LOZATOR-838454 format. One line per field, with one value per residue (C-alpha): x, y, z; residue number from 1; residue in three letters. Coordinates in steps of 0.2 Angstrom, whole numbers, plus 5000, padded with zeros to 4 digits. Layout:
# residues N
xx c(X;...)
yy c(Y;...)
zz c(Z;...)
seq c(NUM;...)
type c(ALA;...)
//
This chain:
# residues 234
xx c(5000;5006;5008;4992;4999;4999;4989;4999;4991;4994;4989;4983;4983;4967;4967;4954;4957;4951;4962;4976;4977;4977;4961;4964;4973;4963;4968;4969;4972;4979;4979;4990;5005;5004;5004;5016;5012;4994;4998;5009;4996;4983;4994;4998;4979;4976;4988;4982;4964;4968;4976;4965;4965;4963;4970;4957;4955;4940;4938;4929;4913;4914;4918;4903;4896;4900;4883;4882;4894;4904;4902;4896;4906;4909;4911;4919;4938;4941;4945;4931;4926;4911;4913;4922;4926;4937;4955;4961;4953;4958;4946;4942;4944;4961;4967;4973;4974;4975;4960;4956;4964;4956;4970;4959;4964;4952;4955;4945;4935;4945;4961;4957;4951;4967;4978;4969;4971;4989;4992;4982;4993;5009;5004;4995;5011;5009;4991;4985;4966;4955;4939;4929;4930;4933;4929;4914;4919;4932;4949;4966;4974;4964;4968;4987;4986;4977;4991;5004;4995;4995;5012;5010;5014;5030;5028;5013;4997;4982;4966;4952;4934;4921;4903;4897;4907;4898;4889;4906;4914;4914;4922;4936;4939;4938;4950;4963;4963;4974;4988;5002;5004;5020;5010;4993;4990;4971;4955;4945;4931;4935;4925;4937;4954;4966;4984;4992;4986;4991;5009;5011;5007;5020;5007;4988;4975;4959;4944;4938;4923;4935;4945;4929;4923;4940;4941;4923;4926;4944;4950;4937;4933;4951;4954;4940;4947;4964;4957;4947;4963;4972;4958;4959;4978;4976)
yy c(5000;5018;5031;5039;5050;5067;5074;5080;5093;5096;5112;5110;5127;5131;5142;5151;5144;5159;5172;5159;5167;5157;5159;5148;5133;5118;5109;5090;5082;5065;5057;5042;5039;5030;5012;5006;4988;4990;5002;4989;4975;4987;4990;4971;4968;4981;4973;4955;4960;4967;4950;4940;4921;4921;4903;4890;4872;4862;4847;4831;4836;4853;4848;4849;4832;4815;4810;4794;4779;4780;4762;4746;4739;4722;4714;4728;4724;4741;4747;4750;4769;4777;4795;4805;4818;4807;4814;4800;4807;4822;4836;4828;4836;4840;4831;4842;4857;4875;4883;4901;4907;4919;4930;4942;4945;4950;4964;4970;4986;4994;4989;4997;5013;5013;5011;5026;5036;5032;5036;5052;5057;5053;5062;5077;5088;5086;5091;5107;5112;5123;5130;5124;5117;5133;5127;5132;5121;5108;5116;5107;5124;5131;5116;5118;5136;5132;5119;5132;5146;5136;5129;5111;5110;5099;5080;5068;5075;5066;5075;5071;5079;5077;5072;5090;5092;5079;5092;5098;5081;5079;5096;5092;5074;5081;5095;5084;5069;5076;5078;5065;5050;5058;5073;5065;5050;5051;5060;5050;5053;5056;5040;5030;5035;5021;5017;5015;5032;5041;5034;5036;5054;5068;5081;5079;5092;5091;5101;5108;5097;5082;5086;5087;5070;5061;5069;5062;5045;5040;5051;5055;5037;5032;5048;5043;5026;5033;5046;5032;5021;5036;5038;5020;5021;5036)
zz c(5000;4997;5009;5015;5029;5019;5004;4989;4977;4958;4950;4932;4923;4914;4899;4889;4871;4863;4872;4876;4893;4909;4919;4934;4942;4945;4960;4960;4977;4980;4997;4993;4982;4965;4966;4952;4954;4950;4936;4928;4930;4922;4907;4905;4906;4893;4881;4885;4882;4865;4859;4848;4846;4827;4824;4822;4814;4813;4823;4816;4823;4815;4797;4786;4779;4783;4789;4779;4780;4764;4760;4768;4783;4774;4757;4748;4750;4757;4774;4786;4787;4796;4789;4776;4789;4799;4802;4791;4776;4765;4770;4786;4804;4812;4827;4841;4830;4836;4844;4848;4864;4876;4882;4893;4911;4925;4937;4952;4950;4964;4957;4940;4948;4959;4943;4934;4950;4950;4932;4933;4948;4939;4923;4931;4929;4910;4910;4902;4903;4892;4898;4883;4865;4855;4837;4828;4813;4810;4808;4810;4809;4823;4833;4830;4835;4851;4856;4852;4861;4877;4875;4871;4853;4856;4858;4857;4864;4871;4870;4883;4883;4896;4896;4895;4879;4869;4858;4851;4851;4832;4830;4841;4833;4815;4820;4828;4817;4803;4814;4812;4823;4832;4837;4842;4853;4852;4857;4870;4882;4901;4904;4893;4900;4901;4906;4889;4882;4897;4898;4879;4879;4882;4885;4890;4884;4894;4895;4912;4911;4908;4923;4934;4927;4930;4948;4952;4943;4948;4962;4975;4979;4981;4992;5003;5006;5010;5022;5031;5032;5039;5052;5057;5060;5072)
seq c(1;2;3;4;5;6;7;8;9;10;11;12;13;14;15;16;17;18;19;20;21;22;23;24;25;26;27;28;29;30;31;32;33;34;35;36;37;38;39;40;41;42;43;44;45;46;47;48;49;50;51;52;53;54;55;56;57;58;59;60;61;62;63;64;65;66;67;68;69;70;71;72;73;74;75;76;77;78;79;80;81;82;83;84;85;86;87;88;89;90;91;92;93;94;95;96;97;98;99;100;101;102;103;104;105;106;107;108;109;110;111;112;113;114;115;116;117;118;119;120;121;122;123;124;125;126;127;128;129;130;131;132;133;134;135;136;137;138;139;140;141;142;143;144;145;146;147;148;149;150;151;152;153;154;155;156;157;158;159;160;161;162;163;164;165;166;167;168;169;170;171;172;173;174;175;176;177;178;179;180;181;182;183;184;185;186;187;188;189;190;191;192;193;194;195;196;197;198;199;200;201;202;203;204;205;206;207;208;209;210;211;212;213;214;215;216;217;218;219;220;221;222;223;224;225;226;227;228;229;230;231;232;233;234)
type c(MET;GLY;ASP;THR;ARG;ARG;ALA;SER;GLU;VAL;GLN;VAL;PRO;VAL;TYR;ASP;PRO;LYS;THR;LYS;GLN;LYS;VAL;GLU;ASP;TYR;THR;LEU;GLU;PHE;TRP;ARG;SER;PRO;HIS;LYS;TYR;VAL;MET;HIS;ARG;ALA;LEU;VAL;ARG;GLN;TRP;ALA;ASN;ARG;ARG;LEU;GLY;THR;VAL;LYS;THR;LYS;LYS;ARG;SER;GLU;VAL;ARG;GLY;GLY;GLY;ARG;LYS;PRO;TRP;PRO;GLN;LYS;HIS;THR;GLY;ARG;ALA;ARG;HIS;GLY;SER;ILE;ARG;SER;PRO;LEU;TRP;LYS;GLY;GLY;GLY;VAL;VAL;PHE;GLY;PRO;GLN;PRO;THR;ASP;TRP;SER;GLN;LYS;MET;ASN;LYS;LYS;GLU;ARG;LYS;LEU;ALA;LEU;TYR;SER;VAL;ILE;GLN;VAL;LYS;ALA;PRO;ASP;MET;VAL;ALA;ILE;THR;GLU;ILE;PRO;PHE;GLU;ARG;PRO;SER;THR;LYS;GLU;PHE;ILE;ASN;THR;LEU;SER;GLY;ILE;GLY;ILE;SER;GLN;GLY;LYS;VAL;LEU;VAL;ILE;TYR;GLY;GLU;ALA;ASP;GLU;PRO;LYS;LYS;GLU;LEU;LEU;VAL;LYS;SER;ALA;ARG;ASN;LEU;PRO;GLU;ASN;GLN;LEU;ARG;GLY;VAL;ILE;LYS;SER;TYR;ASN;VAL;ASN;ILE;GLU;ASP;PHE;LEU;SER;ALA;ASP;LYS;ILE;LEU;VAL;THR;ARG;ASN;ALA;LEU;GLU;ASP;MET;LYS;ARG;LEU;PHE;ILE;ASP;GLU;VAL;ASN;GLU;ARG;ALA;LYS;SER;GLN;LEU;GLU;ARG;MET;LYS)
//
């Protein structure tokens, strides 16, 4: 378990995307330290759950046909056979052939939440927030100007929007999608944040709504448990 004896605070600067001026600092409070082991488990789980068991051969029971005995049991001079789908026949089933593998791993809900809590805490210094989505129409040029205006034009950027930003989501996605892969990690909703995207990004652009969503979804509950643990230790 991480240290829960003192809270740490991270100030996320919030900019007005139209004027490019900072309007406030959004405070994220963390009552426990990042749990690296759980973060690692969550990342490995995410990779494992992406794997597909795409190799498949048909067993004898799965091959089409073969319902009729190919020839009588006796008096033909040929070997005895009951089905043309026997593994002995061309076109028949495969014995001990590869089957699809389920590579998925399970993880408790509290562990998943702690992993996201930890990665948000680790990457919070790389976060920059904007008060709203400023676009009235899709514009990659305007999106690049916004990034430059708030000082995150260098490196790979992850963009996160909140539930309340849903009406303008398409404008944000279309404005960002023409950026090359070495500049854009992706555009995701606050409810879909994940370990890999956070760790792969150099900078994280979030809307203020997304910050509030992530605080409510992934931070507050872990903080409450950490405070309760601290109370019990007194």
